[in-house]
VEXVO-452178 format. One record per residue (C-alpha): x, y, z. Coordinates in steps of 0.5 Angstrom, whole numbers, plus 500, padded with zeros to 3 digits. Each point is the difference from the previous one (the first is absolute). Layout:
N
XYZ ...
END
This chain:
438
764143191 507500496 500492501 493500498 501504494 506496498 496493500 495503496 504502495 504494500 494496499 497504495 506501496 503493501 507502500 505504505 499508501 507503501 497506503 495497505 501495504 500498508 499493502 502497506 506496500 507498503 501507502 493502502 502505505 503505494 496504496 504499494 508500498 504499494 502492499 504501494 503505495 500499493 504505496 496507501 494496503 498497507 496494502 496501506 498495505 492502499 501498493 503493502 494499505 495502495 503495495 500494505 493502502 497500493 504493500 496498506 493502497 501496494 503494504 501500507 504493500 505504496 502504506 504497505 497502507 507498504 505506501 505497496 496498494 497507500 507503500 502496494 494502496 501507502 507499497 497497494 495506499 506505500 504496495 494501495 499507502 508501498 499496494 494504498 503507501 507498496 495499494 496506501 506504501 504497494 494501496 499507502 507502497 499496493 498505495 498495496 494498504 494504500 493499504 494499495 496505504 494498496 501493502 501502507 493503500 497494497 502496505 499505506 493500497 499493500 503499507 495505503 494497497 502493503 501503507 493504499 497493498 503497507 495504503 492499500 499507499 505501494 504507500 496504505 501494505 508500499 500508500 496499507 505495503 506504498 497506503 499497506 508498500 501508499 502498492 497504494 498496494 505504496 506498505 498493500 500501492 507503501 503494504 498495495 502504494 507501503 500492502 498498492 505505498 506497504 498493498 500502492 507503501 502494504 497495494 503504494 507501503 500492502 497499493 506504497 505498504 499492498 498501493 507499498 503497506 505495499 498493502 502497506 502493501 495496504 502493502 496494501 501500507 497507500 494497496 499494504 500504507 495505497 496494498 500497507 498507503 494500495 498493500 495501506 497505496 499497494 493497498 498493497 502500493 494499496 500495494 504503494 501500493 505503496 499501492 504503494 496504495 500503493 494506500 499502493 496506498 497501493 504505496 497506496 501500493 505505497 494504497 497501507 506502503 501506494 493502502 501500507 507504499 496505496 495501505 506501505 503505496 494504499 499501508 508502500 499505495 494503504 504500507 506503496 494505498 498502507 495495501 500498508 503493501 496498506 494501496 502496494 502495504 493499503 497500494 505496495 504496504 499492500 504499506 494498505 504501506 502507499 495503495 495503505 505503504 503504494 505495499 504501507 505494501 502503507 508499502 503495496 507497500 504496495 498493500 493502501 498501492 502496494 507502497 498505494 495504505 505501506 506502495 496505497 497503507 507500503 503504494 494505501 501507504 494502504 494503496 503497494 495495495 503494496 500498493 496494499 503494504 498493497 499494505 497493500 494504503 499505494 502507499 502505506 500507501 504502506 500506504 505501506 497505506 506499505 506497501 504498506 506495501 499493497 492502499 495503495 493503501 496500494 494499495 499496494 495499494 500493497 497498494 499493498 500496493 494496500 500493500 495496495 497493499 506498495 505502505 497496506 499494495 508501499 501500507 496493501 504497495 507502503 497498507 499493497 507500497 503501506 496495504 503495495 507502500 499500508 498493500 505498495 506502505 501508498 502503507 495505502 505505501 502500493 492500498 499506505 506504497 498499493 492501501 498502506 497507503 506502504 496504505 497493502 504496505 503494497 500496507 495500505 499496507 493501503 496496505 494496497 496504503 503506496 499497494 492503500 503507500 504499494 496501493 495495498 503494498 505499504 496496505 502494495 506500503 497497506 500493498 507500496 505496501 508502500 503501493 493501497 499505495 493503500 497505495 499504497 496504505 496506497 498505505 498508500 504504503 494504503 502506495 497497494 507497498 501492498 505496503 502493499 505496505 503494499 502497507 505494502 500498507 507499503 498498507 494499505 502499507 495498506 499504506 505500505 505504504 504505497 507498499 506504499 501499493 493503499 501507503 508500499 499505494 496505504 504499506 506502496 497506498 498502507 507499503 503503495 496506501 501500507 507500499 500506495 496504505 505498506 506502495 496507499 499501507 507499502 503505495 495505503 502499507 507500498 499507498 495503505 501501507 496496504 500500508 495495504 499502507 495494503 
END
């Protein structure tokens, strides 16, 4: 019965269940035993067996059938569990890391819904399957909740440790070794185009900005007078992404928002409301609801200055000037610095098929030659805002196999992160009692 219960949990949860596992393995005559000690925690044989069984269920070819290969795989799984416990224990001791209970519940509800959808009869059928194995729906929910909590702790700890981690040198030999290892998995590279661009956004007039500022100040005065921030955000904010949710931005870190916004947000105390903050988007009123290390959870109200027909005409004239300057030899980097919307990417590499996914007008690049300046390409952002793009084709490349140079930058990031993770684990191992009993 225990074996069936474990396999059911593993198949539904998709991850190992520390407290429930029994799968036949190298020591099938044993009910259970400790195979490793990590600090004040233990790893049981059944936990390792369950992980292997899950791997077999997902891809039978990934699990060796010979005793030697299977034993080697068991050793690798034990190492994975050791690393997992090291991080969980370290996270539990870090006073700056706190679980977001709301987020845990949100993910848990999503997971429970997904599990229920795997059964034709939905949640009642899931509950019946669990009952047959002697597990209540509440017990199963608690198992998933524990797993999600541990995963979040691990992610938060690793993110915090690596956020300011010093760089580690990555050699050319390491990169080429990583490329050789990944080469067999790389798909055929499609035909690519790399282009530079300057994206011009019409700017509102000073009089329109003054009107928007006055409107934002009225809203702020209402909040200071006791009006509900969330309700005002729903009725007054012009941010289409957050207004209907009461201005909710969720949790965000530095680098996710424009500098003026985040400088203000990270200076506020929990529950505090900012003065007006002006960015290229308009005027913001920010409220920070909760804080934790390197993150803020907040809301905002955005009031935009209206862009009139005259503003759009001035932007079109500027775009024509930028086209002329680019064709006369001014570098796109200089033009981007002087004229472009800073939130627009300055350089893009996409496949020709992906051109259709860009705003209308970029299809004109389908037949552009290397070095050609195209534009202005005028399009609507989908929020009623006009943009004008001036594009210079840097390079086109026919389809073929990926080269080392194609993926060198991505490989460098991956190898760097792997080495930083390993250094972090080595540091944790150095100050933790670890005993392997396999």
